[in-house]
C-alpha positions, -999 to +999 in steps of 0.1 A: +114+342-089+134+340-057+129+307-040+111+290-068+120+254-076+132+246-111+116+214-123+129+193-152+109+168-172+129+143-190+116+110-205+088+110-180+110+116-150+104+148-129+134+161-110+132+191-086+164+211-085+176+234-057+155+266-053+172+297-063+176+309-028+201+281-023+223+295-050+249+321-043+235+356-037+266+372-049+263+391-082+280+374-111+314+388-121+310+403-155+330+422-180+311+450-197+314+450-235+291+479-246+288+514-232+258+530-248+243+553-220+209+537-217+205+522-252+195+486-259+219+460-271+213+422-275+210+391-297+248+385-296+264+359-319+301+349-316+323+338-345+351+313-341+376+341-341+357+359-313+340+386-333+306+394-318+276+403-340+247+419-322+218+443-326+216+477-310+192+508-311+219+532-301+217+550-334+179+555-331+166+523-347+175+486-343+205+479-365+231+451-369+265+458-354+298+439-350+327+442-326+359+425-317+361+398-290+372+424-264+344+448-272+366+471-293+361+483-329+323+484-327+308+491-362+273+496-374+267+474-405+230+482-414+214+516-419+178+510-429+151+520-404+135+492-384+161+465-387+154+441-359+175+410-348+187+384-349+225+387-355+236+351-364+267+342-384+264+323-417+285+291-422+316+310-435+312+336-408+315+364-434+279+375-431+253+381-403+218+368-407+189+389-394+151+395-399+134+428-407+098+439-411+091+451-446+056+464-454+042+445-425+060+412-434+089+397-416+117+388-441+152+373-438+183+391-448+221+388-446+247+416-443+284+413-452+304+419-421+332+436-440+314+457-466+279+462-450+262+450-482+227+437-475+210+409-495+175+396-490+171+358-489+143+349-514+123+318-510+109+295-537+073+286-540+056+314-521+038+327-551+011+351-540+012+338-504+025+361-477+048+342-453+065+356-422+100+343-415+120+353-384+150+345-362+174+329-388+204+308-378+225+283-397+243+250-391+281+251-389+288+238-424+266+265-439+243+242-458+210+248-439+191+278-427+168+274-397+141+300-389+105+306-376+078+304-403+042+315-402+018+322-431-001+355-428-035+339-421-023+319-391-029+331-355+003+348-342+003+324-312+013+296-336+045+292-356+065+264-372+102+258-374+115+254-409+148+250-428+160+257-463+192+260-482+210+294-478+195+306-511+160+299-499+154+268-520+144+233-506+123+247-478+112+220-453+086+225-425+101+207-395+074+211-368+036+213-366+019+247-360+000+238-329+022+260-307+049+287-311+080+268-322+109+293-324+146+301-318+159+268-332+196+261-331+215+233-347+238+212-325+276+216-334+275+183-353+243+193-371+223+163-361+199+178-336+180+210-330+171+227-297+142+251-297+117+269-275+080+261-278+054+285-264+017+279-256-010+300-241-040+323-248-020+356-253+010+361-276+029+381-250+021+357-222+031+324-238+047+298-215+079+285-232+095+251-227+126+237-244+126+208-268+152+188-287+146+170-320+165+154-348+176+178-376+149+165-399+122+173-373+117+138-361+117+125-325+109+158-307+113+155-269+107+177-240+141+188-227+133+214-200+104+229-182+102+252-152+078+274-133+088+302-156+094+304-194+126+288-207+139+306-237+169+313-260+186+279-259+220+275-274+245+246-276+280+248-261+307+246-287+313+209-279+276+201-278+277+188-242+258+217-226+230+242-233+226+277-221+191+291-217+172+319-200+142+319-177+116+346-178+092+351-149+056+355-161+047+370-127+076+394-126+085+405-162+115+424-149+132+392-137+152+371-162+181+348-156+208+329-175+213+292-168+234+263-181+224+227-181+237+195-197+226+186-232+202+161-216+185+188-196+199+178-162+221+196-138+209+232-143+232+258-128+222+295-123+248+318-139+232+351-129+219+352-093+203+385-082+175+406-094+171+422-128+173+413-165+201+389-177+191+369-207+198+356-242+233+342-236+257+328-263+288+307-258+323+320-265+343+297-289+363+281-260+331+273-240+346+291-210+324+322-210+290+335-220+280+369-236+245+381-227+223+412-224+220+427-189+204+458-174+228+459-144+245+490-159+213+507-170+197+504-204+206+470-218+243+463-223+262+432-235+284+417-209+307+386-206+306+362-177+326+330-169+306+297-172+302+277-139+319+243-140+299+213-149 
């Protein structure tokens, strides 16, 4: 990706940003948070008090974990085989939401961060239909779940974004299923959703762009596009900025963390250098990001300061 030009499309205006080679070549100063000797850690989510929920395969299978803000007191919350992301806090920040494959179907669950008790989120109206649901998140007041939704008979390259109440009732389909709509996140005030939308001929080669829409699914607009895939968007605590990751289709081992304004302008590279740095989440004060990185071997969680606006 070195030397590529990041291009943003916003309301029909194309803006070419500085190529990566113009950014600092110095490695980003990071604080290591996990030390797992080659294991994989990722999908971090940070509560208002700094607790970090995340997933890790250090115990032999992907499980949900939690740790304190400084990386201490790391505890495994789930024990079933095959638990697989995402660790996102519920509205009260007492539970972590995640998805898991059960008998070939992706289902949503929540785990109590204190007791480790796991509860499946059941959805009304499915009947005999098999519906896959993945990547759950929640708005700040805890009234709406947001997740990827795909019926079993739909091509895996296509997925809709949907919302429901925390108990699985009042499900609403927010997007069409003409592309892979996924990883939606509510803005801090709950009025908007940012998401990644992928298109292409092969599921593992989809090209992703970032879109923003109203919380009811209306007025979807292209926020960000580049020569590589743009993924994992997340709002800053004040709603003024968005962090996202770029993933090189030509060089799969190259991923980077960026920050832009909530309008998609002014992208700043957070992680210059080669390697995998991706899927960042904001600290509660908006001053730092926690993301997965391979700079220490395996895939560890690290914390890095956020560049100024």
